[in-house]
DRENFI-897941 format. One record per residue (C-alpha): residue in three letters; residue number from 1; z, y, x. Coordinates in nm, 2 decimals. Each point is the difference from the previous one (the first is absolute). Example, Ala and Ser with C-alpha at 12.3 -4.5 7.8 and 13.67 -1.06 7.14 Angstrom:
% residues 2
<node><rest>ALA</rest><nr>1</nr><c3>0.78</c3><c2>-0.45</c2><c1>1.23</c1></node>
<node><rest>SER</rest><nr>2</nr><c3>-0.07</c3><c2>0.34</c2><c1>0.14</c1></node>
END
This chain:
% residues 101
<node><rest>MET</rest><nr>1</nr><c3>-5.42</c3><c2>6.01</c2><c1>-10.50</c1></node>
<node><rest>ARG</rest><nr>2</nr><c3>0.11</c3><c2>-0.36</c2><c1>-0.04</c1></node>
<node><rest>LYS</rest><nr>3</nr><c3>-0.26</c3><c2>-0.26</c2><c1>0.11</c1></node>
<node><rest>PRO</rest><nr>4</nr><c3>-0.05</c3><c2>-0.29</c2><c1>-0.25</c1></node>
<node><rest>VAL</rest><nr>5</nr><c3>0.10</c3><c2>-0.35</c2><c1>0.12</c1></node>
<node><rest>ALA</rest><nr>6</nr><c3>-0.35</c3><c2>-0.14</c2><c1>-0.05</c1></node>
<node><rest>CYS</rest><nr>7</nr><c3>-0.29</c3><c2>-0.14</c2><c1>0.20</c1></node>
<node><rest>SER</rest><nr>8</nr><c3>-0.36</c3><c2>0.11</c2><c1>-0.07</c1></node>
<node><rest>LEU</rest><nr>9</nr><c3>-0.15</c3><c2>-0.32</c2><c1>0.15</c1></node>
<node><rest>ASP</rest><nr>10</nr><c3>-0.14</c3><c2>-0.28</c2><c1>-0.22</c1></node>
<node><rest>ALA</rest><nr>11</nr><c3>0.18</c3><c2>-0.33</c2><c1>0.03</c1></node>
<node><rest>SER</rest><nr>12</nr><c3>-0.25</c3><c2>-0.15</c2><c1>0.25</c1></node>
<node><rest>SER</rest><nr>13</nr><c3>0.01</c3><c2>0.30</c2><c1>0.23</c1></node>
<node><rest>ALA</rest><nr>14</nr><c3>0.38</c3><c2>0.02</c2><c1>-0.02</c1></node>
<node><rest>HIS</rest><nr>15</nr><c3>0.02</c3><c2>-0.37</c2><c1>0.10</c1></node>
<node><rest>ASP</rest><nr>16</nr><c3>-0.23</c3><c2>0.05</c2><c1>0.29</c1></node>
<node><rest>GLN</rest><nr>17</nr><c3>0.20</c3><c2>0.30</c2><c1>0.12</c1></node>
<node><rest>LEU</rest><nr>18</nr><c3>0.32</c3><c2>-0.19</c2><c1>-0.03</c1></node>
<node><rest>ASP</rest><nr>19</nr><c3>-0.14</c3><c2>-0.28</c2><c1>0.21</c1></node>
<node><rest>GLU</rest><nr>20</nr><c3>-0.10</c3><c2>0.25</c2><c1>0.26</c1></node>
<node><rest>TRP</rest><nr>21</nr><c3>0.35</c3><c2>0.14</c2><c1>0.01</c1></node>
<node><rest>ARG</rest><nr>22</nr><c3>0.14</c3><c2>-0.35</c2><c1>0.03</c1></node>
<node><rest>SER</rest><nr>23</nr><c3>-0.24</c3><c2>-0.07</c2><c1>0.29</c1></node>
<node><rest>VAL</rest><nr>24</nr><c3>0.06</c3><c2>0.32</c2><c1>0.19</c1></node>
<node><rest>LEU</rest><nr>25</nr><c3>0.38</c3><c2>0.01</c2><c1>-0.04</c1></node>
<node><rest>ALA</rest><nr>26</nr><c3>0.05</c3><c2>-0.37</c2><c1>0.07</c1></node>
<node><rest>THR</rest><nr>27</nr><c3>-0.13</c3><c2>0.06</c2><c1>0.35</c1></node>
<node><rest>ALA</rest><nr>28</nr><c3>0.16</c3><c2>0.34</c2><c1>0.06</c1></node>
<node><rest>VAL</rest><nr>29</nr><c3>0.36</c3><c2>-0.01</c2><c1>-0.14</c1></node>
<node><rest>VAL</rest><nr>30</nr><c3>0.29</c3><c2>-0.13</c2><c1>0.22</c1></node>
<node><rest>GLU</rest><nr>31</nr><c3>0.27</c3><c2>0.07</c2><c1>-0.26</c1></node>
<node><rest>SER</rest><nr>32</nr><c3>0.04</c3><c2>0.20</c2><c1>-0.32</c1></node>
<node><rest>GLU</rest><nr>33</nr><c3>0.31</c3><c2>0.18</c2><c1>-0.15</c1></node>
<node><rest>ARG</rest><nr>34</nr><c3>0.05</c3><c2>0.14</c2><c1>-0.34</c1></node>
<node><rest>ILE</rest><nr>35</nr><c3>0.15</c3><c2>0.34</c2><c1>0.07</c1></node>
<node><rest>ASP</rest><nr>36</nr><c3>0.07</c3><c2>0.07</c2><c1>-0.36</c1></node>
<node><rest>GLU</rest><nr>37</nr><c3>-0.14</c3><c2>-0.07</c2><c1>-0.34</c1></node>
<node><rest>HIS</rest><nr>38</nr><c3>-0.32</c3><c2>0.18</c2><c1>0.06</c1></node>
<node><rest>THR</rest><nr>39</nr><c3>-0.05</c3><c2>-0.02</c2><c1>0.38</c1></node>
<node><rest>LEU</rest><nr>40</nr><c3>-0.12</c3><c2>-0.29</c2><c1>0.21</c1></node>
<node><rest>GLU</rest><nr>41</nr><c3>-0.01</c3><c2>0.02</c2><c1>0.38</c1></node>
<node><rest>MET</rest><nr>42</nr><c3>-0.20</c3><c2>-0.25</c2><c1>0.20</c1></node>
<node><rest>ARG</rest><nr>43</nr><c3>0.03</c3><c2>-0.02</c2><c1>0.38</c1></node>
<node><rest>LEU</rest><nr>44</nr><c3>-0.34</c3><c2>-0.07</c2><c1>0.15</c1></node>
<node><rest>ARG</rest><nr>45</nr><c3>-0.10</c3><c2>-0.22</c2><c1>0.30</c1></node>
<node><rest>PRO</rest><nr>46</nr><c3>-0.09</c3><c2>0.21</c2><c1>0.31</c1></node>
<node><rest>ASP</rest><nr>47</nr><c3>-0.36</c3><c2>-0.12</c2><c1>-0.03</c1></node>
<node><rest>ALA</rest><nr>48</nr><c3>-0.03</c3><c2>0.05</c2><c1>-0.38</c1></node>
<node><rest>ASP</rest><nr>49</nr><c3>-0.33</c3><c2>0.15</c2><c1>-0.12</c1></node>
<node><rest>VAL</rest><nr>50</nr><c3>0.15</c3><c2>0.33</c2><c1>-0.12</c1></node>
<node><rest>ALA</rest><nr>51</nr><c3>-0.35</c3><c2>0.14</c2><c1>-0.08</c1></node>
<node><rest>ALA</rest><nr>52</nr><c3>-0.06</c3><c2>-0.28</c2><c1>-0.24</c1></node>
<node><rest>ILE</rest><nr>53</nr><c3>0.34</c3><c2>0.06</c2><c1>-0.17</c1></node>
<node><rest>ILE</rest><nr>54</nr><c3>-0.07</c3><c2>0.37</c2><c1>-0.03</c1></node>
<node><rest>SER</rest><nr>55</nr><c3>-0.35</c3><c2>-0.06</c2><c1>-0.15</c1></node>
<node><rest>LEU</rest><nr>56</nr><c3>0.14</c3><c2>-0.25</c2><c1>-0.25</c1></node>
<node><rest>ALA</rest><nr>57</nr><c3>0.29</c3><c2>0.23</c2><c1>-0.09</c1></node>
<node><rest>GLN</rest><nr>58</nr><c3>-0.25</c3><c2>0.28</c2><c1>-0.07</c1></node>
<node><rest>ARG</rest><nr>59</nr><c3>-0.20</c3><c2>-0.22</c2><c1>-0.23</c1></node>
<node><rest>GLU</rest><nr>60</nr><c3>0.32</c3><c2>-0.11</c2><c1>-0.17</c1></node>
<node><rest>ILE</rest><nr>61</nr><c3>0.10</c3><c2>0.36</c2><c1>-0.07</c1></node>
<node><rest>ALA</rest><nr>62</nr><c3>-0.35</c3><c2>0.07</c2><c1>-0.14</c1></node>
<node><rest>CYS</rest><nr>63</nr><c3>0.05</c3><c2>-0.27</c2><c1>-0.27</c1></node>
<node><rest>CYS</rest><nr>64</nr><c3>0.38</c3><c2>0.00</c2><c1>-0.03</c1></node>
<node><rest>PRO</rest><nr>65</nr><c3>0.11</c3><c2>0.37</c2><c1>0.06</c1></node>
<node><rest>PHE</rest><nr>66</nr><c3>0.36</c3><c2>-0.08</c2><c1>-0.07</c1></node>
<node><rest>PHE</rest><nr>67</nr><c3>0.03</c3><c2>-0.17</c2><c1>0.35</c1></node>
<node><rest>GLY</rest><nr>68</nr><c3>0.10</c3><c2>0.20</c2><c1>0.30</c1></node>
<node><rest>PHE</rest><nr>69</nr><c3>-0.06</c3><c2>-0.13</c2><c1>0.36</c1></node>
<node><rest>ALA</rest><nr>70</nr><c3>0.11</c3><c2>0.12</c2><c1>0.34</c1></node>
<node><rest>ILE</rest><nr>71</nr><c3>-0.02</c3><c2>-0.12</c2><c1>0.36</c1></node>
<node><rest>ASN</rest><nr>72</nr><c3>0.31</c3><c2>0.08</c2><c1>0.21</c1></node>
<node><rest>LEU</rest><nr>73</nr><c3>0.01</c3><c2>-0.02</c2><c1>0.37</c1></node>
<node><rest>ASP</rest><nr>74</nr><c3>0.29</c3><c2>0.00</c2><c1>0.25</c1></node>
<node><rest>ALA</rest><nr>75</nr><c3>0.03</c3><c2>-0.11</c2><c1>0.36</c1></node>
<node><rest>ASP</rest><nr>76</nr><c3>0.05</c3><c2>-0.37</c2><c1>-0.09</c1></node>
<node><rest>ASN</rest><nr>77</nr><c3>-0.16</c3><c2>-0.06</c2><c1>-0.34</c1></node>
<node><rest>VAL</rest><nr>78</nr><c3>-0.28</c3><c2>0.08</c2><c1>-0.24</c1></node>
<node><rest>THR</rest><nr>79</nr><c3>0.09</c3><c2>-0.03</c2><c1>-0.37</c1></node>
<node><rest>PHE</rest><nr>80</nr><c3>-0.21</c3><c2>0.01</c2><c1>-0.31</c1></node>
<node><rest>VAL</rest><nr>81</nr><c3>0.19</c3><c2>0.15</c2><c1>-0.30</c1></node>
<node><rest>ALA</rest><nr>82</nr><c3>-0.10</c3><c2>-0.05</c2><c1>-0.36</c1></node>
<node><rest>THR</rest><nr>83</nr><c3>0.16</c3><c2>0.20</c2><c1>-0.28</c1></node>
<node><rest>VAL</rest><nr>84</nr><c3>-0.02</c3><c2>-0.01</c2><c1>-0.38</c1></node>
<node><rest>PRO</rest><nr>85</nr><c3>0.17</c3><c2>0.19</c2><c1>-0.28</c1></node>
<node><rest>PRO</rest><nr>86</nr><c3>0.31</c3><c2>-0.17</c2><c1>-0.14</c1></node>
<node><rest>ASP</rest><nr>87</nr><c3>-0.18</c3><c2>-0.14</c2><c1>-0.30</c1></node>
<node><rest>ALA</rest><nr>88</nr><c3>-0.25</c3><c2>-0.18</c2><c1>0.23</c1></node>
<node><rest>ALA</rest><nr>89</nr><c3>0.27</c3><c2>-0.19</c2><c1>0.19</c1></node>
<node><rest>PRO</rest><nr>90</nr><c3>-0.12</c3><c2>-0.34</c2><c1>-0.13</c1></node>
<node><rest>ILE</rest><nr>91</nr><c3>-0.34</c3><c2>0.07</c2><c1>0.15</c1></node>
<node><rest>LEU</rest><nr>92</nr><c3>0.16</c3><c2>0.07</c2><c1>0.34</c1></node>
<node><rest>ASP</rest><nr>93</nr><c3>0.19</c3><c2>-0.33</c2><c1>-0.03</c1></node>
<node><rest>GLY</rest><nr>94</nr><c3>-0.34</c3><c2>-0.18</c2><c1>0.00</c1></node>
<node><rest>PHE</rest><nr>95</nr><c3>-0.14</c3><c2>0.22</c2><c1>0.27</c1></node>
<node><rest>ALA</rest><nr>96</nr><c3>0.30</c3><c2>-0.10</c2><c1>0.22</c1></node>
<node><rest>THR</rest><nr>97</nr><c3>-0.11</c3><c2>-0.36</c2><c1>0.00</c1></node>
<node><rest>LEU</rest><nr>98</nr><c3>-0.35</c3><c2>0.07</c2><c1>0.13</c1></node>
<node><rest>GLY</rest><nr>99</nr><c3>0.12</c3><c2>0.03</c2><c1>0.37</c1></node>
<node><rest>HIS</rest><nr>100</nr><c3>0.12</c3><c2>-0.36</c2><c1>0.00</c1></node>
<node><rest>ALA</rest><nr>101</nr><c3>-0.26</c3><c2>-0.26</c2><c1>0.10</c1></node>
END
């Protein structure tokens, strides 16, 4: 079943959550790369608060179920990956700017 590209938060709550994303990602992201139209990969600092990112991602999925998130680990890096369906690509464009202070 296709998930609608919509947010269930009211405007004030959505603004607050967006500010929280901005705050968390600005201190955590080293660099970001758009993998394709609907995938954004953000390399995290070694000391990033991954638990805070996970908690915020879970809350985001609760109000915007079209988002997908993953944490990927390898020997040298931790990455946070955000995905959206193709018709939500403009939303991911905005999300990509949140990791830049």
